N, C-alpha and C positions, 0 to 999 in steps of 0.2 A: 191248953187250948186258948184260954183267955189272953195269954201273952201273945200268941200268933195274931189275934185280932187287933190288939193294941199296936203291934208292929206294922200292920197294914194300914192303919190310919195315918193321916198326914202328920208329920212332925210339927208343922206350924199349928195345926189344930190342937195339938197337945200342950202348946205353950199357954201360959196365963197372959192376960191382957198386959200386965206389967212387963213380962218378958218380951212381948212383941213390940212394945213401944219404947223400951229402954235400949240404948246403944252400949251400955256399960258392960264390959267384959268382967265376969266374976269367976270364982273357982269352979263352979259347976260347968261353965263353958269349956273348961280345959279337959273335960272327960271325952275320951274317944273310945272306939271299940263297938261301933254300931252293929257291925256284922262282918261277914266274910269278904264282902266286896269293898275293896279299898284300893286306892292308887295314890302315889306320892310324886312330887316334883320338887326339885331344888334348883333355885335360880341364884347364881352368883351376881350380886349387885350391891353397891354401897347405898342404894336407895330402897332397901328392903322395907323399912318402916313406912316410907312414903307410899310404896305400892300396896302394902297391906292396908293402910288406912284408906287409900283411894278406892281400892276394890270393895272394902266393907261399906264405905259410905255410898258408893254407887249402887250397890245391891239393895240398900235400904229403900230405894224407890219401888221395889217389887216384893222383897221378902225381908224378914227380920235379920239383923246382923248386930253382933256385939264385938267391940274392939277397944284396944288401947294402943299404945305405940309399939308394942312387941308381940301381941297376940290378937287374933281375930277369929271369929266364927260366923259363917254365913249359913242360915237355915233355909233349906229348900223343903218342899212338900215330901220329897222322897229320900232326903238324907241331909248331909251337911258338908261343909268344907272348913277345915281348921288351918289357920296360917300362923306361922311364927317367924318373926324377924330378928336377925342379929345384925351386927354392924356390916356384915358382908354377904349375908345369905337370907333369902326368903324361902322357907319350907312350906309346902302346901300338901295337905292330906285330905282327900275327899272320901267319904264313906256313904254307902247306901245298902239297902237290903237285897238288891238284885243287880246283875250286870247291866241290864238295859237302863235301869234308873241311874246307876253309877255313870254310864256313858253319857247320859243327858247332862249330868252335873259337870263332868269333865269337859264336854264340848262347850258348855256355857262359860265355865271359868277360863278355858283357853281362848275362846273368842274375845272375851273382854280383856283379859290380861294382854294378849298380843296387840290389841288395838291401843291400850294405854301405854305399852312399853315400846311402841314402834320407834319413837324418837331415840331411845337408848339402844335400839336394835336387839332387844331381848325377846326370846320366844319361850313359851311354856311347853316343855316336853315331859310327858308323863313317863314314869319308870315302870 
């Protein structure tokens, strides 16, 4: 029962001050598997690393984000979004505890990505 209560609190509230203020991506950030609610997208682009870094940096104005040139994680109150860049592909996986929370994250990510990628005519489509 205590685990259910912890899962209901904000993910950002559970972070330490150092985790909130640091943008450094570390091994702990690579962990996924928050819950049953997850969705992924794959975008073919040679600018995958550029978009990953741009998205993570942009979101730090509102929420914590950790990244390097090939991996990034944006933390929301209700879940997170994990991104991986290769030379030709940006993979995005968002996770939350419920479908409504996941939908909120998905809509936020799509709205921002589509705006950033307009020049390259890229669109984020969830699978």
